[in-house]
ROVO-642281 format. One record per residue: residue in one letter; x, y, z of N, C-alpha, C in turn. Coordinates in steps of 0.1 Angstrom, whole numbers, padded with zeros to 4 digits, always signed. Example, Ala and Ser with C-alpha at 12.3 -4.5 7.8 and 13.67 -1.06 7.14 Angstrom:
A+0132-0057+0078+0123-0045+0078+0132-0033+0078 S+0128-0022+0071+0137-0011+0071+0129+0000+0079 
***
This chain:
X-0236-0464+0272-0233-0472+0284-0220-0467+0291 X-0220-0466+0304-0209-0462+0311-0199-0473+0312 X-0187-0471+0318-0177-0481+0320-0181-0490+0332 X-0175-0502+0331-0176-0512+0342-0162-0515+0347 X-0160-0512+0360-0147-0515+0366-0149-0525+0377 X-0140-0536+0376-0140-0546+0387-0128-0544+0395 X-0130-0543+0408-0118-0542+0418-0118-0554+0426 X-0107-0562+0424-0105-0575+0431-0094-0573+0441 X-0094-0581+0451-0083-0581+0461-0086-0590+0473 X-0076-0592+0481-0079-0600+0493-0086-0591+0504 X-0089-0598+0515-0095-0591+0526-0086-0580+0531 X-0092-0568+0534-0085-0556+0539-0074-0551+0530 X-0076-0553+0517-0065-0549+0507-0068-0534+0502 X-0079-0528+0506-0082-0515+0502-0091-0514+0490 X-0099-0524+0487-0108-0525+0476-0119-0514+0477 X-0126-0514+0489-0137-0505+0490-0132-0490+0491 X-0121-0488+0497-0116-0474+0498-0112-0469+0484 X-0106-0478+0476-0103-0474+0462-0115-0472+0454 X-0125-0480+0456-0138-0478+0448-0144-0464+0452 X-0144-0460+0464-0149-0447+0468-0140-0436+0462 X-0127-0437+0461-0119-0427+0455-0122-0426+0440 X-0123-0438+0433-0126-0437+0419-0140-0431+0416 X-0150-0434+0424-0163-0428+0422-0163-0413+0424 X-0155-0409+0435-0154-0394+0437-0148-0387+0426 X-0138-0394+0419-0132-0387+0407-0141-0386+0396 X-0151-0395+0395-0160-0395+0384-0172-0386+0385 X-0177-0385+0397-0189-0377+0399-0192-0376+0414 X-0201-0366+0417-0206-0365+0431-0219-0372+0432 X-0225-0376+0421-0238-0382+0420-0236-0398+0419 X-0235-0404+0431-0232-0418+0432-0243-0426+0440 X-0245-0438+0435-0254-0447+0442-0245-0458+0448 X-0245-0461+0461-0237-0471+0467-0246-0483+0471 X-0244-0494+0465-0252-0506+0468-0244-0515+0477 X-0249-0517+0489-0242-0525+0499-0250-0539+0500 X-0242-0550+0499-0248-0563+0499-0247-0570+0513 X-0239-0563+0522-0238-0569+0535-0251-0569+0543 X-0252-0579+0551-0264-0579+0560-0259-0579+0575 X-0265-0571+0583-0261-0571+0597-0267-0582+0605 X-0261-0594+0603-0266-0606+0609-0261-0609+0623 X-0251-0601+0627-0246-0602+0641-0240-0588+0644 X-0236-0586+0657-0231-0573+0661-0218-0569+0654 X-0209-0578+0652-0196-0575+0646-0199-0570+0632 X-0208-0577+0624-0210-0572+0610-0218-0559+0610 X-0227-0557+0620-0233-0544+0621-0223-0533+0623 X-0213-0535+0631-0202-0525+0634-0194-0523+0621 X-0191-0533+0613-0184-0531+0601-0192-0523+0591 X-0205-0526+0590-0214-0518+0581-0214-0503+0585 X-0215-0501+0598-0215-0487+0602-0202-0480+0599 X-0191-0487+0601-0177-0481+0597-0177-0478+0582 X-0182-0487+0574-0182-0485+0559-0190-0472+0556 X-0202-0471+0563-0211-0460+0560-0204-0446+0563 X-0196-0446+0574-0189-0434+0578-0178-0430+0568 X-0173-0439+0560-0163-0436+0550-0168-0430+0537 X-0181-0431+0535-0187-0426+0523-0192-0412+0524 X-0191-0404+0513-0197-0390+0514-0212-0391+0517 X-0216-0381+0525-0230-0381+0530-0240-0378+0519 X-0236-0372+0508-0245-0369+0497-0248-0380+0488 X-0241-0391+0490-0243-0403+0481-0256-0410+0486 X-0263-0416+0476-0274-0424+0479-0269-0438+0482 X-0274-0444+0493-0270-0458+0497-0282-0466+0498 X-0281-0478+0493-0292-0488+0494-0286-0501+0497 X-0292-0509+0506-0288-0522+0510-0296-0532+0504 X-0290-0540+0495-0297-0551+0487-0288-0563+0488 X-0293-0574+0494-0285-0586+0496-0284-0595+0483 X-0294-0594+0474-0294-0601+0461-0304-0595+0452 X-0304-0600+0439-0313-0595+0429-0312-0580+0428 X-0300-0575+0426-0298-0560+0425-0307-0553+0415 X-0307-0558+0403-0313-0551+0392-0328-0549+0395 X-0334-0558+0403-0349-0557+0406-0352-0545+0415 X-0342-0540+0422-0344-0531+0432-0340-0516+0429 X-0333-0514+0418-0327-0501+0417-0331-0494+0404 X-0340-0499+0397-0344-0492+0384-0347-0478+0385 X-0355-0474+0395-0359-0460+0396-0347-0451+0402 X-0339-0457+0410-0328-0450+0416-0317-0447+0406 X-0314-0456+0397-0303-0455+0388-0305-0444+0377 X-0317-0441+0374-0320-0430+0364-0313-0417+0367 X-0311-0414+0380-0306-0401+0384-0291-0401+0389 X-0284-0412+0387-0270-0413+0391-0260-0414+0380 X-0248-0410+0382-0237-0412+0372-0229-0424+0375 X-0227-0428+0387-0218-0438+0391-0225-0447+0401 X-0223-0460+0400-0229-0470+0409-0217-0479+0414 X-0216-0480+0428-0207-0489+0434-0215-0500+0439 X-0210-0512+0436-0216-0525+0441-0206-0531+0451 X-0208-0530+0464-0198-0535+0473-0206-0544+0483 X-0205-0557+0480-0195-0564+0472-0201-0576+0466 X-0195-0581+0455-0199-0593+0448-0197-0605+0457 X-0187-0604+0465-0183-0615+0474-0196-0619+0483 X-0202-0609+0489-0213-0611+0497-0226-0614+0489 X-0227-0608+0478-0238-0611+0469-0239-0626+0466 X-0227-0632+0462-0227-0646+0459-0230-0654+0472 X-0225-0650+0483-0227-0657+0496-0242-0656+0499 X-0248-0645+0497-0263-0643+0501-0271-0652+0492 X-0268-0654+0479-0275-0663+0471-0273-0677+0475 X-0260-0680+0478-0257-0694+0481-0264-0698+0494 X-0266-0689+0503-0273-0692+0516-0288-0695+0515 X-0293-0693+0503-0307-0696+0500-0309-0711+0496 X-0298-0718+0494-0298-0732+0490-0300-0741+0502 X-0310-0750+0502-0312-0759+0513-0300-0769+0515 X-0299-0774+0527-0289-0784+0530-0274-0779+0528 X-0270-0771+0537-0256-0766+0536-0245-0776+0538 X-0249-0788+0544-0240-0799+0547-0236-0805+0533 X-0246-0806+0524-0244-0813+0511-0250-0804+0501 X-0244-0792+0498-0250-0783+0489-0250-0788+0474 X-0261-0785+0468-0263-0789+0454-0255-0779+0445 X-0244-0784+0440-0235-0775+0432-0242-0770+0419 X-0250-0779+0413-0258-0774+0401-0268-0764+0404 X-0275-0765+0415-0285-0755+0419-0277-0742+0422 X-0266-0743+0429-0258-0731+0433-0254-0724+0420 X-0249-0731+0411-0244-0725+0398-0256-0719+0390 X-0267-0725+0390-0279-0719+0383-0283-0706+0390 X-0285-0706+0403-0290-0694+0410-0280-0683+0408 X-0268-0686+0410-0257-0675+0410-0256-0670+0396 X-0255-0679+0386-0253-0674+0372-0265-0667+0367 X-0277-0671+0371-0289-0663+0367-0288-0649+0373 X-0285-0647+0386-0284-0634+0392-0273-0626+0386 X-0261-0631+0384-0250-0624+0378-0253-0620+0363 X-0258-0630+0356-0262-0627+0342-0272-0615+0341 X-0282-0616+0349-0292-0605+0350-0285-0591+0353 X-0276-0592+0363-0269-0580+0367-0261-0574+0356 X-0253-0582+0349-0245-0578+0338-0253-0572+0327 X-0264-0579+0323-0273-0573+0313-0278-0560+0317 X-0282-0558+0330-0287-0546+0334-0276-0535+0334 X-0264-0538+0338-0253-0528+0337-0251-0524+0323 X-0251-0533+0314-0249-0530+0300-0260-0522+0293 X-0271-0521+0300-0283-0514+0294-0285-0500+0299 X-0277-0496+0308-0279-0482+0313-0266-0474+0312 X-0267-0461+0314-0257-0451+0311-0247-0449+0323 X-0250-0454+0335-0241-0452+0346-0228-0460+0345 X-0218-0454+0351-0205-0462+0352-0206-0470+0365 X-0202-0482+0364-0203-0491+0376-0189-0495+0381 X-0188-0496+0394-0176-0501+0400-0180-0513+0409 X-0175-0525+0407-0179-0536+0414-0167-0541+0422 X-0169-0543+0435-0158-0548+0444-0160-0563+0447 X-0149-0570+0447-0150-0584+0450-0137-0590+0456 X-0138-0600+0464-0126-0607+0469-0121-0616+0458 X-0107-0617+0457-0101-0626+0448-0099-0639+0457 X-0105-0650+0452-0105-0662+0460-0095-0672+0454 X-0089-0669+0443-0080-0679+0436-0067-0680+0443 X-0063-0672+0452-0050-0673+0459-0050-0680+0472 X-0062-0684+0477-0064-0690+0490-0063-0705+0490 X-0065-0710+0502-0065-0725+0504-0079-0731+0499 X-0078-0744+0496-0091-0751+0493-0098-0753+0506 X-0111-0748+0506-0119-0749+0519-0120-0764+0522 X-0121-0766+0535-0122-0780+0541-0136-0786+0541 X-0146-0778+0537-0159-0783+0538-0167-0780+0525 X-0177-0788+0522-0183-0787+0509-0189-0773+0505 X-0196-0767+0515-0202-0754+0512-0191-0744+0509 X-0180-0744+0516-0169-0735+0513-0163-0737+0499 X-0162-0750+0495-0157-0753+0481-0167-0748+0470 X-0180-0750+0473-0190-0745+0463-0189-0730+0462 X-0188-0724+0474-0187-0709+0474-0175-0704+0467 X-0163-0710+0470-0151-0706+0463-0152-0707+0448 X-0158-0718+0443-0159-0721+0429-0169-0711+0423 X-0180-0708+0429-0190-0699+0423-0185-0685+0423 X-0179-0681+0434-0173-0667+0434-0162-0666+0424 X-0154-0676+0422-0144-0676+0412-0150-0674+0398 X-0161-0682+0396-0167-0681+0383-0173-0666+0381 X-0180-0661+0391-0186-0648+0390-0175-0637+0388 X-0164-0638+0395-0153-0629+0392-0148-0629+0378 X-0146-0641+0373-0141-0643+0359-0151-0637+0349 X-0164-0640+0351-0174-0635+0342-0175-0620+0342 X-0175-0614+0354-0175-0599+0355-0162-0593+0349 X-0151-0600+0351-0138-0595+0346-0138-0595+0331 X-0144-0605+0325-0145-0606+0311-0154-0595+0305 X-0164-0591+0312-0174-0581+0307-0169-0567+0310 X-0160-0566+0320-0155-0553+0325-0146-0545+0315 X-0147-0532+0315-0138-0524+0307-0124-0523+0314 X-0124-0524+0327-0111-0523+0335-0112-0532+0347 X-0101-0539+0350-0100-0547+0362-0088-0543+0370 X-0090-0540+0382-0079-0537+0391-0077-0547+0402 X-0065-0550+0406-0062-0559+0417-0055-0551+0428 X-0061-0551+0439-0056-0543+0451-0046-0552+0459 X-0035-0547+0461-0025-0554+0470-0019-0543+0480 X-0022-0546+0493-0017-0537+0503-0021-0522+0500 X-0033-0520+0496-0038-0506+0493-0033-0500+0480 X-0026-0508+0472-0021-0503+0459-0028-0510+0448 X-0034-0502+0438-0041-0508+0427-0031-0512+0416 X-0033-0524+0411-0025-0529+0400-0035-0531+0388 X-0033-0524+0377-0042-0525+0366-0039-0538+0358 X-0049-0548+0359-0047-0561+0352-0054-0561+0339 X-0064-0552+0337-0071-0551+0324-0074-0536+0322 X-0064-0529+0316-0066-0515+0314-0078-0511+0304 X-0083-0500+0306-0094-0495+0297-0088-0493+0283 X-0095-0498+0274-0091-0497+0260-0096-0483+0255 X-0087-0474+0252-0090-0460+0248-0093-0459+0234 X-0092-0470+0226-0094-0469+0211-0109-0469+0208 
***
């Protein structure tokens, strides 16, 4: 099994750029999994900007959720996988829950934990090194609306779960990586 690296940070902290640098150091044979969906013009522009920052020889696939179901054939031929980002993966799953005014926290927890557990099991079963990018939500304000609180709680859980399973965890601050869980070389 390859290494699993989690890169956390706030918005615009340099997470994606650092993930690209790390992947380039590891191999030229990279699969980039994008979870963003172009639901409006502004997001479509952001996606295009992200695409231009990646090497053209990388394979890119856009998958909003259920990652492991979509990549089994692609992953056999790559050395490194970047998942950018867990933040939107959790959001995409959460948006499938009916009644956003009164979201069912138990249903959200079940759907998100099933997807994340499946993803981690998949990561642990293949040889590729993985780099997962996610926003750190533990430093922000408590959202003023129920769906925002459920989202914050579920992303916080997902980040903790992935961090526990990861070989290395980096926290990005103003473009600088801080190693909060170094790789154990023993």
